[in-house]
C-alpha positions in Angstrom: 67.5 231.7 113.7 66.3 229.3 116.2 62.9 227.8 116.6 61.3 225.8 119.2 58.7 224.7 118.2 55.7 223.8 120.8 53.8 220.7 119.4 55.4 218.0 117.0 52.5 216.9 115.1 51.9 216.3 111.3 52.1 220.3 110.2 54.8 220.9 112.9 56.8 218.2 110.2 56.8 220.1 107.1 57.4 223.0 109.3 60.6 221.9 109.9 61.3 220.4 106.5 61.0 223.7 104.6 62.9 225.5 107.4 65.2 222.9 107.7 65.8 224.2 103.6 66.8 227.2 104.3 69.1 226.6 107.7 67.5 227.5 110.1 67.7 225.5 113.2 64.4 223.6 115.3 64.1 222.3 118.3 61.0 220.5 118.7 58.8 220.1 121.5 56.1 217.2 122.3 54.5 215.1 125.6 55.3 212.4 123.7 59.1 210.9 121.8 59.6 209.8 118.1 56.4 212.7 117.1 56.9 213.2 113.6 58.7 217.0 113.7 61.6 215.9 116.1 62.2 213.2 113.5 63.4 216.0 111.2 64.4 218.4 113.9 68.0 219.1 115.0 66.8 218.7 119.0 63.9 217.5 121.1 62.1 217.9 124.0 59.5 216.1 125.7 57.4 218.1 128.6 54.2 218.8 129.0 53.9 221.9 127.5 51.0 223.0 130.4 53.1 222.9 132.4 54.7 226.7 132.7 57.6 226.0 134.6 58.6 223.2 132.3 58.5 225.7 130.0 59.8 227.6 131.5 62.8 225.7 131.7 63.4 224.4 128.2 62.9 228.0 127.2 66.1 228.9 129.2 68.0 226.3 127.8 67.3 226.6 124.4 67.0 231.1 124.8 65.3 230.4 121.0 64.9 233.7 118.6 61.5 232.4 118.1 58.6 230.4 119.4 55.9 228.4 117.1 53.1 227.3 118.3 52.1 224.2 116.6 49.2 223.1 119.3 46.7 224.2 122.0 47.8 223.0 124.7 50.4 225.0 126.1 50.5 227.2 129.1 50.4 230.1 126.7 50.1 233.2 129.3 53.8 232.7 129.6 54.2 233.9 125.9 53.7 237.5 126.8 56.9 236.8 129.5 59.3 235.6 126.9 57.6 238.9 124.3 59.6 240.6 127.4 62.4 238.8 127.3 63.0 239.8 123.5 61.8 236.4 122.2 59.4 236.7 119.3 56.5 234.4 119.7 54.6 233.6 116.5 52.6 235.4 115.0 52.1 237.6 118.9 52.0 236.3 122.6 48.5 237.8 122.2 47.6 236.1 118.6 48.3 232.5 120.2 47.0 233.2 123.4 43.5 234.2 122.3 43.5 231.9 119.6 44.4 228.5 121.8 40.8 229.4 123.7 37.6 229.2 121.7 36.0 232.4 124.4 38.9 234.9 123.9 38.8 234.3 119.8 34.8 233.8 119.7 34.2 237.5 121.7 37.1 239.3 119.6 35.5 238.3 116.4 31.3 239.0 117.8 32.1 241.5 120.3 34.8 244.0 119.6 35.2 243.4 115.7 31.5 243.0 114.8 32.2 240.1 112.5 28.7 238.2 111.6 29.3 234.4 113.5 26.8 232.0 114.8 25.1 232.7 118.1 26.9 230.9 120.8 26.3 230.6 124.2 29.1 229.6 127.1 28.6 226.9 129.6 30.7 225.5 132.8 28.5 222.5 133.6 26.2 219.7 132.8 23.4 222.2 133.4 24.6 225.9 132.1 24.3 223.3 129.2 21.1 222.7 129.6 20.2 226.6 129.4 22.7 227.3 126.9 20.5 225.1 124.6 17.4 226.5 125.1 18.9 229.9 124.7 20.9 229.1 121.2 18.3 226.4 119.5 18.3 222.9 118.7 20.3 221.7 116.5 23.0 223.0 117.7 26.8 221.9 118.0 28.9 222.1 121.4 32.9 222.5 121.0 35.2 222.3 124.1 36.9 225.2 124.2 40.5 224.1 124.3 40.7 220.9 121.6 41.5 220.6 117.8 40.8 217.9 115.3 37.3 217.9 116.1 38.0 216.3 120.1 35.1 216.7 121.8 32.8 218.2 119.3 29.8 216.8 119.2 26.1 218.0 117.5 22.9 218.4 119.8 19.5 217.0 117.7 17.4 216.6 120.9 16.9 217.4 124.7 18.6 213.7 124.9 21.3 214.0 123.4 22.5 217.1 125.9 24.2 215.4 128.4 26.2 213.0 126.6 27.5 215.7 124.6 28.7 217.4 127.6 30.3 214.2 128.8 31.8 214.2 124.8 33.5 217.5 125.2 35.2 217.1 128.4 36.7 213.7 127.5 38.2 215.7 124.1 39.0 218.7 126.2 42.7 219.4 125.9 44.1 221.6 129.2 42.5 222.7 131.9 39.8 224.8 130.7 36.2 222.8 131.1 34.4 225.2 129.4 32.4 224.3 126.1 30.8 226.9 123.6 27.2 226.3 121.8 27.0 227.4 118.7 23.1 227.6 116.8 23.9 225.7 113.3 24.5 227.4 110.6 22.7 226.1 107.4 26.0 226.5 105.0 26.1 225.8 101.7 29.7 225.1 101.8 32.6 225.9 104.6 36.4 227.6 103.3 39.9 227.8 104.8 41.5 231.2 104.0 45.1 231.2 104.5 45.8 234.9 105.7 49.8 235.4 105.5 50.1 238.9 107.8 53.8 240.2 107.2 55.6 242.7 109.4 56.3 245.1 106.5 54.5 244.4 103.8 50.7 244.0 103.1 48.4 240.7 104.3 48.2 238.3 101.8 45.5 235.7 100.7 46.0 232.1 99.6 43.0 230.9 96.7 40.3 229.6 99.3 40.7 226.1 100.2 36.6 224.0 100.5 36.5 221.2 102.8 34.6 218.2 104.4 34.5 217.4 107.9 33.2 213.8 109.7 33.6 213.8 113.9 34.8 217.6 113.8 37.6 216.7 111.7 38.4 217.2 108.0 38.1 214.6 105.3 39.3 216.2 102.1 40.7 219.3 101.2 40.7 220.7 97.5 41.5 224.3 96.2 40.5 226.5 94.6 37.3 226.2 96.3 34.5 227.6 94.2 33.9 230.9 95.9 31.9 234.0 94.2 33.5 237.4 93.9 31.3 238.7 96.6 31.8 236.0 99.3 35.3 235.8 98.8 35.5 239.6 99.4 33.8 239.5 102.4 36.0 237.0 104.0 38.9 238.9 102.8 37.5 241.2 104.6 36.8 239.5 107.7 40.4 237.8 107.6 42.4 241.4 107.5 40.1 242.8 110.4 41.0 239.7 112.8 44.6 239.3 111.9 45.4 242.8 112.4 43.6 242.7 115.5 45.4 239.8 117.2 49.2 241.3 115.0 52.0 240.1 114.5 53.8 237.8 111.7 52.7 234.4 109.9 50.2 232.2 108.6 46.6 232.0 109.8 43.9 229.8 109.3 40.9 231.3 109.7 37.5 229.1 109.0 34.6 230.6 107.0 30.8 229.4 106.3 29.4 230.1 103.6 25.4 230.7 103.7 22.5 231.8 101.9 22.7 235.0 104.3 26.2 235.9 103.6 29.7 234.5 105.1 30.0 233.8 108.6 33.5 233.6 110.8 33.9 230.0 112.7 37.3 229.3 113.8 41.0 230.5 113.7 44.1 229.1 114.0 47.3 230.9 113.9 49.5 228.3 112.5 49.5 226.7 109.2 46.1 224.9 108.8 45.0 220.6 108.6 43.2 221.6 105.7 45.7 223.8 104.1 48.2 220.2 103.4 46.7 220.3 100.0 49.2 222.9 99.4 51.9 220.2 99.3 50.3 219.1 95.5 51.6 222.2 94.4 48.5 223.6 94.0 50.6 227.3 94.8 53.7 228.4 94.3 54.7 228.2 97.8 52.8 226.1 100.0 51.7 227.5 103.6 54.7 225.9 105.6 57.0 227.8 103.4 54.4 230.6 103.9 54.3 230.9 107.1 58.0 229.9 108.0 59.1 233.3 105.6 56.9 234.8 107.0 57.6 235.1 110.4 61.8 235.5 109.1 60.3 238.6 107.8 61.2 237.8 104.0 59.3 239.2 101.8 56.5 237.5 100.1 56.1 239.4 96.5 52.9 237.6 95.1 51.0 234.3 96.0 50.1 232.0 92.6 47.5 229.5 92.5 49.1 227.0 90.1 47.4 223.6 89.5 44.1 222.8 91.4 44.5 220.1 94.2 43.0 217.9 96.6 44.3 216.2 99.4 42.2 212.6 101.6 43.2 212.0 104.9 44.6 208.1 105.5 42.8 206.8 109.0 43.5 204.5 111.6 40.9 201.9 112.1 42.5 200.2 115.1 45.4 201.1 118.2 48.3 199.6 117.7 52.1 200.8 118.6 53.6 199.5 115.3 51.0 200.7 113.0 52.3 199.7 109.5 50.9 200.7 105.7 49.7 198.1 103.2 49.2 200.2 99.3 51.5 202.5 99.4 53.4 201.0 95.6 49.3 201.0 94.2 49.1 204.7 95.0 53.2 205.6 93.9 52.1 204.4 90.6 49.6 206.2 89.8 49.3 209.9 87.8 49.3 213.6 89.5 48.9 211.7 92.4 51.5 211.8 95.7 51.6 210.4 99.6 52.0 211.7 102.6 53.0 209.2 105.1 53.6 211.4 108.9 55.5 208.7 111.1 53.0 208.3 114.1 54.4 205.7 116.3 51.1 204.7 117.0 47.3 204.9 116.1 44.2 204.5 117.7 40.5 204.6 115.7 40.1 207.6 113.2 43.8 208.9 113.8 45.0 210.4 111.1 48.0 209.1 109.9 49.0 210.3 106.6 47.4 211.8 103.6 46.7 211.6 99.8 47.4 214.2 97.4 46.5 214.6 94.0 47.0 217.8 91.2 45.5 218.5 87.6 45.3 221.7 85.3 43.6 224.3 86.5 40.7 223.6 84.3 39.8 220.8 85.5 36.8 220.3 87.6 38.3 220.5 91.1 35.3 218.1 92.0 37.2 215.8 89.8 40.5 216.4 91.4 38.8 215.7 95.0 37.1 212.8 94.2 40.5 211.3 92.8 42.4 212.0 96.1 39.2 210.7 98.2 39.4 207.3 96.3 43.4 206.7 96.1 43.1 207.5 99.7 41.3 204.0 100.0 44.5 202.4 98.9 46.4 202.9 101.4 45.0 201.3 104.6 46.5 201.2 107.9 47.6 197.5 110.0 49.0 197.2 113.4 
């Protein structure tokens, strides 16, 4: 099969590696040359994916069997036309179109499906943001409708933060949608990602829950399995199945939840492998998240997903701008037991850009906090140099 991958970051790179292992052909697309997934794909294209005509051109040129989105900034409304042409959009045109915009997915979850979410409002200007904050209450969280990896996300703690939050959200927004969602602050004790796999001819499956910690709206460490009560896990699985069924198609979804003393709150959803799911590269499951996504796409039956090890991931961040980043400390990490690492191969760096990840694993009987702390401390051994 020929797969057109739209977005070629580190998640796309691992997906391409999984696809290459079972003989698929991949064309990787991004807005810049030498993106991580391009380094391992059969071919590549460099375009602005918000340019609908450019997108149409490469679809016509390559005639793919599948279109697999990896990022948000895509002219997703074109996907409906591609489906009419007989191309499979992953997981579906509806799923990609809805989840690339926080407004569509939140309204689907809260208004149509009745899932429990934080109280929220939308704003298209600093003045509207002021009113929305009054409606939702302080503290609250502001996010661009189109962004990823925490870009443009901030917390409003006082009224003086409102103007700054608007400017930061606009600067961090992807695409041409200048609108934000304002969410009431949820008093959660933990947050999880539930990797949910929908299949064409087989039942929906769930991976063991993944816990994660964020800074600046982006994950810093993730661990699997997260400690979740049976009641909360059942509630999260029920919500995940409802929303993925409403979106349709086959593939892996990263569904995020807040766990609170009052129950489980739906947070966000990604129709593709999730950054926190990189923990599965530590061998925590019989199939990692990228292999699961691929198998679901190709309608290869997945009999079961088994938890094999306790594992954790911790990010390697850049601290400065560079057009030729290098790494120190890799040999120290390589010498450690039950530890691995990935360097993504991004051609440039900037402060807080995710350049790699450290992976740690141990037996299922090992306390998960020990495995996570080991990954966190090990990641500090690798530095990104300009």
